[in-house]
Every structure is written in structure tokens, then in C-alpha cells.
KEKE-3310 file (N, C-alpha, C; in steps of 0.2 Angstrom, whole numbers, plus 5000, padded with zeros to 4 digits):
npx = (5386:5386:5382:5384:5374:5376:5389:5405:5414:5426:5442:5443:5457:5464:5475:5486:5497:5510:5523:5540:5533:5521:5508:5497:5477:5468:5453:5439:5431:5437:5451:5457:5459:5466:5478:5492:5497:5494:5504:5517:5526:5529:5539:5556:5558:5548:5539:5530:5524:5509:5496:5482:5466:5455:5443:5441:5451:5444:5436:5443:5457:5461:5457:5466:5480:5477:5476:5487:5498:5494:5501:5514:5517:5524:5515:5517:5506:5499:5487:5477:5467:5451:5442:5440:5450:5462:5470:5483:5497:5500:5496:5503:5517:5518:5513:5526:5536:5534:5536:5548:5553:5550:5559:5558:5564:5571:5568:5557:5540:5525:5509:5492:5478:5462:5450:5448:5456:5464:5473:5477:5486:5494:5500:5507:5515:5523:5530:5538:5546:5561:5565:5556:5547:5541:5521:5507:5490:5476:5460:5447:5435:5420:5422:5436:5441:5436:5441:5451:5461:5469:5480:5488:5489:5493:5492:5488:5477:5478:5474:5467:5464:5459:5469:5481:5494:5505:5512:5514:5514:5514:5506:5513:5504:5486:5473:5458:5443:5430:5420:5423:5415:5403:5403:5401:5393:5377:5375:5389:5392:5384:5391:5401:5396:5394:5408:5407:5396:5399:5409:5402:5396:5404:5411:5407:5391:5385:5389:5384:5369:5370:5372:5359:5352:5354:5360:5351:5350:5363:5367:5360:5365:5371:5384:5389:5388:5392:5405:5407:5403:5415:5425:5425:5424:5436:5446:5441:5447:5460:5461:5462:5472:5484:5485:5487:5497:5501:5491:5489:5482:5469:5467:5461:5447:5443:5438:5425:5413:5421:5426:5414:5412:5424:5424:5413:5415:5425:5419:5409:5419:5427:5421:5407:5395:5396:5400:5415:5410:5397:5400:5404:5395:5383:5391:5393:5380:5378:5387:5380:5368:5375:5382:5370:5364:5372:5370:5376:5372:5358:5343:5338:5346:5352:5341:5339:5350:5347:5337:5341:5349:5341:5333:5343:5343:5352:5360:5357:5357:5361:5352:5352:5361:5367:5364:5373:5378:5393:5388:5387:5396:5407:5408:5412:5425:5432:5431:5442:5452:5455:5466:5463:5464:5472:5484:5474:5464:5447:5446:5432:5424:5414:5399:5394:5384:5377:5391:5398:5412:5420:5436:5436:5440:5432:5421:5408:5408:5396:5384:5389:5388:5374:5371:5374:5369:5354:5354:5360:5346:5339)
npy = (5834:5821:5807:5795:5781:5773:5775:5768:5758:5768:5770:5780:5792:5797:5808:5808:5821:5821:5825:5818:5805:5804:5798:5787:5784:5773:5772:5761:5749:5730:5733:5723:5712:5716:5718:5715:5719:5734:5735:5731:5740:5745:5736:5728:5716:5703:5699:5698:5700:5695:5700:5694:5691:5678:5678:5686:5683:5669:5676:5684:5680:5672:5678:5689:5683:5676:5688:5695:5686:5687:5701:5694:5695:5685:5678:5675:5671:5675:5670:5678:5679:5684:5699:5712:5708:5704:5715:5717:5715:5700:5697:5705:5702:5689:5692:5701:5692:5682:5691:5692:5678:5675:5683:5697:5712:5728:5734:5727:5724:5725:5719:5722:5716:5719:5723:5737:5733:5723:5732:5741:5735:5727:5738:5744:5734:5735:5746:5745:5735:5730:5745:5750:5746:5747:5747:5740:5745:5736:5739:5730:5733:5746:5754:5754:5758:5770:5777:5771:5767:5776:5789:5785:5782:5770:5754:5744:5739:5743:5733:5743:5752:5759:5759:5765:5761:5763:5769:5782:5779:5779:5773:5765:5765:5764:5753:5752:5743:5744:5732:5723:5728:5721:5707:5711:5710:5716:5722:5726:5733:5746:5749:5754:5764:5773:5780:5785:5794:5804:5812:5823:5826:5832:5843:5845:5851:5849:5836:5828:5831:5825:5813:5811:5809:5800:5786:5777:5770:5768:5758:5748:5743:5751:5754:5764:5775:5770:5771:5785:5789:5784:5789:5803:5804:5799:5809:5819:5815:5817:5827:5834:5826:5831:5845:5840:5830:5822:5825:5839:5848:5851:5837:5831:5833:5823:5814:5813:5811:5799:5800:5797:5785:5777:5775:5767:5758:5751:5748:5738:5729:5727:5720:5710:5715:5728:5736:5745:5757:5757:5761:5775:5783:5780:5790:5802:5807:5809:5820:5829:5830:5834:5845:5854:5855:5864:5876:5877:5872:5871:5865:5857:5852:5840:5831:5830:5822:5811:5806:5803:5793:5784:5780:5774:5764:5760:5756:5768:5774:5772:5764:5756:5745:5728:5720:5726:5742:5751:5763:5781:5789:5776:5777:5789:5788:5780:5785:5794:5788:5791:5792:5807:5813:5829:5836:5829:5835:5831:5830:5835:5833:5846:5851:5866:5868:5855:5850:5858:5858:5858:5859:5855:5858:5864:5857:5858:5847:5843:5846:5834:5823:5825:5823:5810:5803:5804:5797:5785:5782:5780)
npz = (5229:5221:5209:5196:5194:5183:5176:5174:5187:5193:5199:5215:5220:5233:5241:5253:5261:5267:5266:5265:5270:5264:5256:5246:5244:5239:5232:5229:5217:5216:5220:5228:5219:5212:5219:5217:5207:5212:5223:5219:5214:5223:5228:5235:5234:5224:5236:5250:5267:5273:5287:5294:5302:5309:5305:5292:5283:5280:5270:5261:5258:5250:5236:5239:5238:5225:5218:5221:5216:5201:5199:5201:5213:5228:5243:5261:5275:5290:5300:5313:5330:5326:5333:5345:5356:5351:5349:5357:5370:5368:5357:5347:5350:5343:5332:5327:5331:5322:5311:5310:5308:5297:5291:5288:5279:5281:5270:5265:5263:5274:5275:5281:5280:5285:5297:5307:5320:5316:5306:5316:5325:5317:5310:5322:5323:5314:5314:5324:5322:5318:5319:5310:5298:5280:5277:5271:5271:5271:5270:5276:5282:5285:5295:5296:5284:5283:5292:5303:5294:5290:5291:5301:5313:5325:5336:5351:5364:5382:5397:5404:5397:5380:5365:5372:5372:5358:5340:5329:5313:5298:5284:5267:5256:5254:5251:5248:5245:5239:5237:5247:5256:5254:5261:5273:5290:5293:5304:5306:5297:5300:5311:5308:5300:5310:5311:5299:5300:5307:5303:5295:5307:5316:5306:5292:5287:5274:5270:5280:5277:5265:5269:5275:5267:5258:5265:5268:5257:5253:5263:5260:5250:5239:5230:5221:5230:5241:5238:5236:5249:5257:5251:5252:5266:5271:5261:5271:5283:5280:5277:5287:5295:5288:5291:5306:5309:5322:5334:5340:5339:5328:5324:5336:5334:5326:5335:5340:5350:5354:5369:5376:5369:5368:5384:5386:5379:5386:5398:5392:5391:5381:5372:5362:5365:5364:5350:5341:5333:5336:5350:5345:5338:5348:5358:5350:5349:5363:5364:5359:5364:5377:5372:5369:5383:5389:5383:5371:5357:5346:5353:5343:5335:5343:5343:5330:5326:5333:5327:5312:5318:5322:5311:5302:5311:5321:5335:5348:5362:5379:5384:5373:5374:5378:5393:5412:5414:5421:5433:5435:5441:5437:5424:5420:5427:5418:5407:5411:5408:5398:5382:5378:5389:5396:5408:5418:5415:5409:5391:5379:5364:5358:5351:5340:5331:5319:5311:5316:5326:5341:5352:5369:5387:5397:5405:5414:5428:5435:5426:5417:5425:5429:5414:5412:5422:5417:5404:5409:5416:5406)
capx = (5389:5381:5383:5379:5375:5378:5396:5411:5415:5432:5444:5445:5463:5465:5483:5487:5501:5514:5529:5541:5528:5516:5504:5489:5473:5464:5445:5436:5431:5441:5456:5460:5460:5472:5483:5499:5499:5496:5509:5523:5529:5532:5543:5562:5559:5542:5536:5525:5521:5503:5493:5475:5462:5451:5434:5444:5456:5439:5433:5446:5461:5464:5457:5472:5483:5478:5477:5496:5501:5494:5506:5521:5520:5520:5515:5515:5501:5498:5481:5477:5461:5446:5440:5444:5454:5467:5474:5486:5504:5500:5497:5508:5522:5518:5515:5533:5540:5532:5538:5556:5557:5549:5565:5556:5570:5567:5567:5551:5534:5520:5501:5488:5471:5458:5446:5453:5458:5472:5477:5481:5489:5499:5504:5511:5521:5529:5533:5545:5548:5568:5564:5552:5547:5534:5516:5502:5484:5469:5455:5440:5427:5419:5425:5444:5441:5433:5444:5458:5466:5471:5483:5494:5489:5494:5492:5485:5475:5478:5468:5467:5461:5460:5474:5485:5502:5507:5514:5512:5518:5510:5506:5513:5497:5481:5468:5449:5441:5422:5420:5424:5410:5399:5402:5401:5387:5374:5378:5397:5393:5381:5395:5406:5394:5396:5411:5405:5390:5405:5413:5398:5393:5412:5415:5403:5385:5382:5388:5377:5363:5369:5370:5353:5347:5357:5362:5348:5352:5371:5366:5357:5371:5371:5390:5392:5385:5397:5411:5408:5401:5419:5430:5422:5426:5445:5446:5439:5451:5468:5465:5463:5479:5489:5485:5489:5498:5501:5484:5491:5476:5462:5465:5456:5442:5441:5438:5419:5410:5425:5427:5409:5412:5430:5423:5409:5419:5431:5412:5409:5425:5429:5416:5402:5391:5396:5406:5417:5407:5392:5399:5406:5388:5380:5396:5391:5374:5379:5391:5376:5365:5377:5382:5363:5363:5377:5368:5382:5369:5350:5338:5335:5353:5353:5335:5339:5356:5344:5330:5345:5352:5335:5332:5348:5343:5357:5361:5360:5357:5364:5348:5353:5367:5363:5368:5372:5384:5393:5385:5388:5404:5412:5409:5416:5432:5432:5433:5448:5458:5457:5472:5463:5464:5476:5483:5470:5455:5444:5445:5427:5424:5408:5396:5388:5379:5378:5396:5404:5414:5427:5438:5436:5440:5428:5413:5406:5408:5387:5382:5391:5385:5367:5369:5373:5362:5347:5355:5358:5339:5336)
capy = (5828:5815:5800:5792:5773:5769:5775:5763:5762:5772:5773:5788:5792:5802:5809:5811:5826:5824:5827:5812:5802:5805:5791:5789:5780:5770:5770:5759:5742:5726:5732:5717:5708:5720:5720:5713:5728:5741:5735:5729:5746:5748:5731:5728:5710:5700:5694:5702:5694:5698:5698:5695:5688:5672:5680:5690:5676:5666:5678:5688:5679:5668:5683:5693:5678:5678:5695:5699:5683:5692:5704:5693:5695:5680:5679:5673:5673:5674:5672:5678:5677:5690:5703:5718:5706:5702:5721:5714:5714:5693:5693:5710:5698:5684:5696:5702:5687:5679:5694:5690:5672:5676:5687:5702:5716:5734:5736:5725:5728:5721:5720:5721:5715:5717:5729:5742:5729:5721:5738:5745:5729:5727:5745:5744:5727:5738:5754:5743:5729:5734:5751:5754:5744:5749:5744:5743:5745:5734:5738:5727:5733:5753:5757:5754:5761:5778:5780:5768:5765:5782:5792:5783:5779:5761:5755:5740:5741:5740:5733:5748:5758:5756:5762:5768:5760:5763:5774:5786:5776:5780:5768:5769:5764:5760:5752:5753:5740:5743:5726:5719:5728:5715:5704:5714:5710:5722:5726:5728:5740:5751:5751:5757:5769:5776:5783:5791:5801:5808:5814:5826:5829:5837:5848:5845:5849:5847:5830:5826:5830:5821:5806:5809:5807:5792:5783:5770:5766:5765:5754:5743:5739:5753:5752:5770:5778:5768:5773:5792:5791:5784:5794:5810:5801:5799:5817:5824:5815:5816:5836:5836:5824:5836:5850:5839:5824:5819:5825:5843:5852:5851:5830:5829:5834:5816:5810:5817:5804:5793:5801:5793:5778:5771:5772:5762:5749:5749:5745:5730:5724:5728:5713:5710:5720:5735:5738:5754:5761:5759:5767:5781:5784:5784:5796:5808:5810:5810:5826:5834:5830:5838:5852:5857:5857:5868:5882:5877:5871:5870:5858:5854:5846:5831:5827:5827:5816:5805:5805:5799:5787:5780:5780:5770:5757:5761:5759:5778:5777:5769:5757:5750:5742:5723:5719:5731:5747:5755:5768:5787:5788:5772:5778:5795:5786:5776:5794:5796:5785:5791:5799:5813:5817:5832:5839:5827:5839:5828:5835:5833:5837:5847:5855:5872:5865:5849:5852:5864:5856:5861:5854:5860:5854:5866:5856:5856:5839:5843:5845:5829:5819:5825:5819:5802:5801:5804:5792:5780:5780:5777)
capz = (5228:5215:5206:5191:5196:5176:5175:5176:5193:5192:5208:5216:5223:5239:5244:5261:5260:5274:5264:5264:5271:5260:5252:5242:5248:5232:5235:5222:5218:5214:5222:5230:5215:5208:5222:5215:5202:5217:5227:5216:5213:5232:5234:5233:5229:5224:5241:5255:5273:5277:5294:5296:5306:5304:5299:5285:5280:5275:5266:5258:5259:5243:5234:5239:5236:5218:5216:5221:5211:5195:5199:5202:5220:5230:5249:5267:5278:5297:5303:5320:5331:5326:5338:5349:5361:5349:5349:5364:5369:5368:5348:5345:5350:5339:5325:5326:5329:5316:5303:5310:5307:5287:5287:5283:5280:5282:5262:5264:5264:5277:5272:5285:5278:5291:5299:5312:5324:5312:5305:5321:5328:5311:5308:5327:5325:5306:5315:5331:5318:5314:5320:5306:5292:5278:5278:5267:5275:5264:5275:5274:5285:5283:5299:5294:5277:5283:5298:5305:5290:5287:5296:5303:5321:5326:5343:5355:5369:5388:5401:5407:5392:5372:5362:5378:5368:5351:5340:5326:5308:5291:5278:5261:5252:5257:5246:5251:5241:5239:5236:5251:5262:5254:5265:5282:5293:5294:5312:5307:5292:5303:5316:5303:5296:5316:5309:5292:5301:5313:5298:5293:5313:5316:5302:5286:5287:5269:5270:5284:5274:5259:5271:5278:5259:5253:5269:5270:5251:5254:5270:5257:5246:5233:5229:5220:5236:5246:5236:5237:5257:5260:5246:5257:5271:5269:5260:5276:5288:5276:5278:5296:5297:5286:5297:5312:5312:5329:5336:5345:5339:5326:5322:5342:5332:5323:5343:5341:5352:5357:5376:5380:5366:5374:5391:5385:5376:5391:5404:5391:5392:5373:5368:5357:5368:5360:5344:5342:5330:5340:5354:5342:5338:5354:5360:5346:5353:5370:5363:5356:5370:5383:5370:5370:5389:5389:5379:5364:5350:5347:5354:5336:5332:5345:5341:5322:5327:5335:5322:5309:5319:5321:5305:5301:5314:5324:5343:5348:5368:5383:5387:5369:5375:5383:5402:5414:5413:5428:5436:5434:5443:5435:5418:5422:5430:5412:5405:5414:5407:5390:5378:5376:5396:5398:5414:5423:5414:5402:5386:5377:5355:5358:5346:5341:5327:5315:5307:5319:5332:5345:5358:5377:5394:5400:5405:5421:5431:5437:5420:5414:5429:5426:5408:5411:5425:5413:5400:5413:5419:5400)
cpx = (5384:5386:5380:5380:5376:5383:5400:5414:5424:5434:5446:5454:5464:5471:5483:5494:5506:5522:5532:5537:5521:5513:5497:5483:5468:5458:5441:5435:5436:5449:5461:5462:5465:5480:5491:5501:5499:5502:5516:5528:5532:5537:5549:5564:5551:5538:5533:5521:5514:5501:5486:5472:5457:5445:5437:5447:5450:5437:5437:5454:5464:5461:5462:5477:5484:5479:5484:5499:5501:5499:5512:5522:5518:5519:5515:5512:5501:5492:5481:5468:5455:5445:5445:5452:5462:5473:5477:5491:5504:5502:5501:5515:5522:5517:5523:5538:5540:5536:5545:5556:5552:5555:5565:5561:5567:5567:5559:5545:5528:5513:5497:5480:5468:5453:5451:5457:5466:5475:5480:5485:5496:5504:5508:5517:5527:5533:5538:5547:5556:5569:5560:5553:5540:5527:5511:5495:5480:5464:5448:5434:5425:5421:5433:5443:5440:5438:5453:5464:5469:5475:5487:5495:5489:5493:5488:5483:5478:5472:5464:5464:5464:5466:5480:5493:5502:5510:5512:5516:5512:5510:5508:5510:5492:5475:5461:5446:5432:5418:5418:5420:5404:5399:5402:5394:5383:5376:5385:5397:5390:5386:5400:5404:5393:5401:5412:5400:5396:5407:5410:5396:5399:5412:5411:5395:5381:5382:5384:5370:5364:5369:5363:5348:5350:5359:5359:5349:5358:5371:5363:5360:5373:5378:5394:5391:5391:5403:5411:5408:5411:5426:5429:5423:5435:5447:5446:5445:5458:5467:5466:5470:5484:5490:5488:5490:5497:5497:5487:5485:5470:5461:5460:5450:5438:5439:5430:5416:5412:5427:5423:5411:5417:5429:5418:5410:5422:5426:5410:5414:5427:5424:5411:5396:5390:5402:5408:5413:5400:5392:5400:5397:5383:5383:5395:5385:5374:5382:5385:5372:5368:5378:5375:5363:5366:5375:5373:5378:5359:5350:5338:5340:5353:5348:5336:5345:5351:5338:5337:5346:5345:5333:5337:5347:5348:5356:5362:5360:5359:5358:5348:5357:5366:5368:5370:5379:5386:5389:5388:5396:5409:5413:5414:5424:5435:5435:5440:5455:5460:5463:5470:5463:5472:5477:5479:5465:5454:5444:5438:5427:5416:5405:5393:5383:5382:5385:5399:5406:5421:5430:5438:5436:5436:5423:5412:5405:5399:5384:5384:5388:5378:5367:5370:5368:5355:5349:5356:5350:5336:5328)
cpy = (5824:5810:5796:5784:5770:5771:5770:5765:5765:5771:5779:5787:5798:5803:5813:5814:5826:5823:5821:5806:5801:5798:5793:5782:5779:5768:5767:5751:5737:5729:5725:5711:5710:5722:5720:5719:5734:5742:5735:5734:5747:5741:5732:5721:5706:5698:5700:5697:5700:5696:5699:5691:5683:5674:5682:5685:5672:5668:5682:5685:5675:5673:5688:5689:5679:5683:5698:5692:5686:5694:5702:5693:5689:5683:5673:5677:5673:5677:5672:5678:5683:5693:5706:5716:5705:5708:5722:5713:5706:5694:5700:5705:5693:5687:5697:5699:5681:5682:5693:5684:5672:5681:5692:5706:5724:5737:5732:5727:5722:5723:5718:5721:5713:5723:5733:5738:5727:5726:5740:5741:5729:5733:5746:5739:5732:5743:5751:5739:5732:5741:5755:5748:5747:5746:5746:5742:5741:5733:5735:5729:5742:5756:5758:5758:5769:5781:5776:5767:5770:5787:5792:5780:5772:5759:5747:5744:5739:5737:5738:5755:5756:5761:5767:5765:5758:5768:5777:5783:5775:5775:5770:5768:5761:5759:5750:5751:5740:5737:5721:5720:5723:5710:5704:5712:5715:5726:5730:5735:5745:5753:5757:5764:5774:5783:5788:5797:5804:5813:5821:5829:5835:5842:5848:5844:5849:5840:5826:5825:5826:5813:5803:5808:5802:5788:5776:5767:5763:5759:5746:5738:5744:5756:5758:5774:5777:5771:5779:5793:5789:5788:5801:5808:5801:5805:5820:5822:5816:5824:5836:5832:5828:5841:5848:5832:5820:5822:5832:5847:5850:5844:5828:5829:5827:5812:5812:5810:5800:5797:5796:5785:5775:5771:5766:5756:5748:5746:5740:5727:5723:5721:5716:5714:5727:5735:5745:5758:5763:5764:5773:5784:5787:5789:5801:5810:5811:5821:5830:5835:5835:5845:5856:5859:5861:5875:5882:5877:5871:5863:5851:5848:5840:5827:5825:5822:5811:5801:5801:5793:5781:5776:5773:5763:5756:5762:5766:5779:5771:5761:5752:5744:5736:5724:5726:5735:5748:5761:5775:5789:5782:5773:5785:5795:5782:5781:5794:5796:5786:5794:5804:5817:5823:5836:5838:5830:5833:5830:5832:5837:5840:5852:5861:5871:5859:5854:5858:5860:5859:5858:5858:5855:5857:5865:5854:5849:5838:5842:5837:5823:5818:5821:5812:5799:5798:5797:5787:5775:5777:5782)
cpz = (5224:5213:5201:5191:5187:5174:5177:5181:5193:5200:5208:5220:5227:5242:5250:5261:5265:5272:5263:5265:5269:5257:5251:5245:5240:5235:5229:5223:5214:5215:5224:5224:5210:5212:5222:5211:5205:5220:5225:5216:5220:5234:5231:5228:5230:5230:5247:5262:5274:5283:5292:5300:5305:5301:5291:5279:5276:5269:5260:5256:5251:5237:5232:5238:5228:5215:5215:5216:5204:5193:5199:5209:5224:5238:5255:5272:5285:5298:5310:5322:5330:5334:5342:5353:5358:5347:5357:5363:5367:5358:5344:5345:5347:5332:5323:5327:5322:5308:5304:5307:5299:5287:5283:5286:5279:5274:5260:5267:5268:5276:5277:5281:5283:5291:5304:5316:5320:5309:5310:5323:5322:5309:5315:5325:5319:5309:5322:5326:5314:5314:5316:5301:5288:5277:5273:5271:5267:5270:5273:5276:5284:5289:5298:5288:5278:5288:5299:5301:5287:5291:5301:5310:5321:5335:5345:5360:5376:5393:5405:5403:5386:5370:5366:5375:5360:5348:5332:5320:5302:5286:5272:5256:5257:5252:5248:5246:5243:5242:5242:5258:5258:5259:5273:5285:5294:5301:5310:5302:5296:5308:5312:5302:5304:5314:5302:5295:5304:5309:5297:5302:5314:5311:5294:5286:5279:5267:5274:5281:5269:5262:5273:5271:5257:5259:5268:5262:5250:5258:5265:5251:5238:5234:5226:5227:5242:5245:5237:5245:5257:5256:5251:5263:5274:5266:5266:5282:5284:5278:5285:5299:5295:5288:5304:5315:5317:5334:5341:5344:5335:5325:5329:5338:5330:5331:5343:5343:5355:5365:5377:5376:5370:5380:5390:5383:5383:5397:5400:5389:5383:5370:5364:5358:5363:5355:5343:5339:5332:5344:5352:5341:5342:5357:5356:5348:5360:5369:5363:5363:5377:5379:5371:5380:5391:5385:5372:5357:5353:5350:5349:5336:5337:5343:5332:5322:5328:5330:5315:5311:5319:5316:5301:5305:5318:5333:5344:5357:5372:5384:5378:5368:5378:5389:5403:5412:5422:5428:5434:5434:5438:5429:5419:5425:5423:5407:5407:5412:5400:5387:5378:5383:5396:5403:5418:5420:5410:5397:5382:5370:5356:5352:5345:5336:5322:5310:5310:5325:5335:5351:5365:5382:5398:5402:5411:5424:5434:5431:5416:5420:5428:5418:5407:5415:5422:5409:5404:5415:5413:5398)
residu = (MET:SER:HIS:ASP:PRO:THR:ALA:ALA:PRO:ALA:ILE:ASP:ASP:VAL:ARG:VAL:SER:LEU:GLY:ALA:ARG:SER:TYR:THR:VAL:ARG:VAL:GLY:ARG:GLY:LEU:ILE:ALA:ARG:ALA:GLY:ALA:GLU:ILE:ALA:PRO:LEU:LEU:ARG:ARG:ASN:ARG:VAL:CYS:VAL:ILE:THR:GLU:ALA:THR:VAL:ALA:GLU:LEU:GLN:LEU:ASP:GLY:LEU:ARG:THR:GLY:LEU:ALA:GLU:GLY:GLY:VAL:ALA:MET:GLU:ALA:LEU:ILE:LEU:PRO:ALA:GLY:GLU:ALA:THR:LYS:SER:TRP:ARG:TYR:LEU:GLU:GLN:ALA:VAL:GLU:TRP:LEU:ILE:ALA:GLN:LYS:VAL:GLU:ARG:GLY:ASP:VAL:VAL:VAL:ALA:LEU:GLY:GLY:GLY:VAL:ILE:GLY:ASP:LEU:VAL:GLY:PHE:ALA:ALA:SER:ILE:LEU:ARG:ARG:GLY:VAL:ARG:PHE:VAL:GLN:ILE:PRO:THR:SER:LEU:LEU:ALA:GLN:VAL:ASP:SER:SER:VAL:GLY:GLY:LYS:THR:GLY:ILE:ASN:SER:PRO:LEU:GLY:LYS:ASN:LEU:ILE:GLY:ALA:PHE:HIS:GLN:PRO:SER:LEU:VAL:LEU:ALA:ASP:ILE:ASP:ALA:LEU:ASP:THR:LEU:PRO:ALA:ARG:ASP:PHE:LEU:ALA:GLY:TYR:GLY:GLU:VAL:VAL:LYS:TYR:GLY:LEU:LEU:GLY:ASP:ALA:ALA:PHE:PHE:ASP:TRP:LEU:ASP:ALA:ASN:ALA:PRO:ALA:MET:ALA:ALA:GLY:ASP:LYS:ALA:LEU:ARG:GLN:GLU:ALA:VAL:ARG:HIS:SER:VAL:ARG:MET:LYS:ALA:ASP:ILE:VAL:GLU:ARG:ASP:GLU:THR:GLU:GLN:GLY:ASP:ARG:ALA:LEU:LEU:ASN:LEU:GLY:HIS:THR:PHE:GLY:HIS:ALA:LEU:GLU:ALA:ALA:THR:GLY:TYR:SER:ASP:ARG:LEU:LEU:HIS:GLY:GLU:GLY:VAL:ALA:ILE:GLY:CYS:LEU:LEU:ALA:PHE:ASP:LEU:SER:ALA:ARG:LEU:GLY:LEU:CYS:SER:GLN:GLU:ALA:PRO:GLU:ARG:VAL:ALA:GLU:HIS:LEU:ALA:ARG:MET:GLY:MET:LYS:ARG:THR:LEU:SER:ASP:ILE:GLU:GLY:ASP:LEU:PRO:GLY:ARG:ASP:GLY:LEU:ILE:ALA:LEU:MET:GLY:GLN:ASP:LYS:LYS:VAL:GLN:ASP:GLY:SER:LEU:ARG:PHE:ILE:LEU:VAL:ARG:ALA:ILE:GLY:ASP:SER:PHE:VAL:THR:ALA:ASP:VAL:PRO:ARG:ALA:ALA:LEU:ALA:ASP:LEU:LEU:ASP:GLU:ALA:LEU:ALA:GLY)
# end
């Protein structure tokens, strides 16, 4: 992987091939400014309903309105509150009832403008409105661009756990505008980077090496590097989703770090104490530590992951999370609520090396308890 910083910024197309439900993820600069030209070919009538959240609306909604208008597309917008708590029954109901009031028909297109919360919520609303209307993802966060906007997983959270209510509903188009990342606070960019580095850790050691060399410059703002990281991540996710759309097998590998991460998010009340990508990064390192404890990978592997996360200035241990956490048994109980539980057994994604992961339910509880005791002792 290389890039020429002097080259004109081209748009990379990544095809997600799922038969009749195939679509393209477009990755590049200026896509929001030309959204009308991008979306118009999908439309039966020249209007869209956009759902976004307050923080994103302030930064991107006028630009999207202008970009749509230049392509002859009118828009109506609903602005929801920002934050993980929006992925709830209350705001799902508000979104669906608003879309009905807007007289959205089965031939229309709903647009999700925002990060993972809005993409998940709006995708789910589209999946249940009139038994399914089409939708377009315009992910504005790094996390959404490389992960949640691709693959058709939509949903909301339950008080008992994350993403427990939802549906598989593939978008018709994804526009990942690299310029939108300029407005992300540094913490949010790094949280999204937790999902980028996950791709290298789970299945592509060469990508991890590339990130090890280039991620600091990427975080500092190099757009060509950002575009390449997003493109490569999306291609990896698309390849896995094509093989296993509804997570019967390979797709579970995308959950590296998530069994731990989701438990930590639940433990912190889905609050700003821990962002999703931060939980994933901490969870990835815990998965590597657990793998080393079980003799599956060398001790050097978790050390290298920890060193990389440290160099990026990321949260990587439980002691990096502000405030109190439940004890070992409380965390294990929260893991038990995870969607990846099968037949009552916790499923973990463990590793044999950087870039070589696998799914297993065969983790001795004592090893998990020891790992968490040590992690909580900090």
C-alpha cells in the first residue's frame, strides 16, 4: 500500500456483492458536496428524508442540503439528540413516525447522516417502515465509515445490552466523505481508529504493519492516508460480509475485542466515559492478553499491540477508564448478555498472531477470571 500525496484525490469504489442487495461504498473527498449527483439515480421522485443528530447537523446539514439541491434533490430533515442513548425505542419511534408523517413511500430513500448511532437507528427505522424502504448511509465519523455503515447491521440498544434489537437491512449506497473527518474531535477520531486497527489485528498483518508506519500521520490529518485506511478497512469488511452476511461464521471475526468492549460500554452506562471504539481497542488488547495466557500466541503479540495503542495515545487498559467499574463477576455477567452468546456459552474471538484470529467458546472461566482480576487491579 502506498500513496502519492500529489495525486488528485480520486474516489475509491468498494463493491459489496450480495446479489440483488449489492451496493457500492464510495470513499473519497467532497462526496457530501455532490450528494445530489450521487443519490439522484436511486430516486423515483426528487426528494429525500434525512435523519441526523444535533452535533452533525450543525457541521454538515447545510452542506448536504446544498449538495443535494445541486443535483436537483429536495430534502426534509429530522434532528435527533447526539449520543449513544439515542439508539433507543423512544427515538426509533420518533424517527419512524416522522418518516410516516413525511409520507415516505416504499419507492423513496431515507438518508442517515451521522456516526454509528444514527446509521444504526435510521437503518433499523428504514428496515421496519412499510416493511422495508431503501436507505443511504452518509457516515461522518471514522468509526461509521470503516465499520457500522457497511454490512447492513442496524438496531438499537436495550437497557440489558447493546444492539439486542435490530435487523439486517443493507443500504443502497454508502458515501464515506473523508472531508467529514476534519470536524471530528481528536478523541472521536482515535476511537474510530480502534475499529481500523482491529482489521489489521483480526486478519491482515501487512495492514497492521502499514498502520504502524502511517497511523500517526493519518491521525494528524493526512487525507490521502485517511482515504487509504478507510478504503482498505471497508474492503476487508465487505469481503467478510460477502462470505457471511448474517454472522453464522466468518463475520463473527469482526467482533474482535467486542465481547470485552460491549461489557465495558454497558458497565459505563453507554456514556462518554467510554466511546465504542475505545472499548474495542481495550477489548482487542484483552483478547490478545487472553490468547497469550492460553498459549495461543506469543507474549510479543500483545506487547506490540499495547505499544502501538500507546503510541497513538489511545485508551488501552481498564485503568484508562474514568470512574468505578464493576468487579470481575459483574463484567463476566455483562459479557453474558452479548449477542455472541451461543447455547449459554461465551464466544470469544482469540488470536494465534497479529492478523490471525478465530472464534471459540472454549475459554476456561478461570483464565478469564484471572485476566480480569489482573486488568482491574491495573
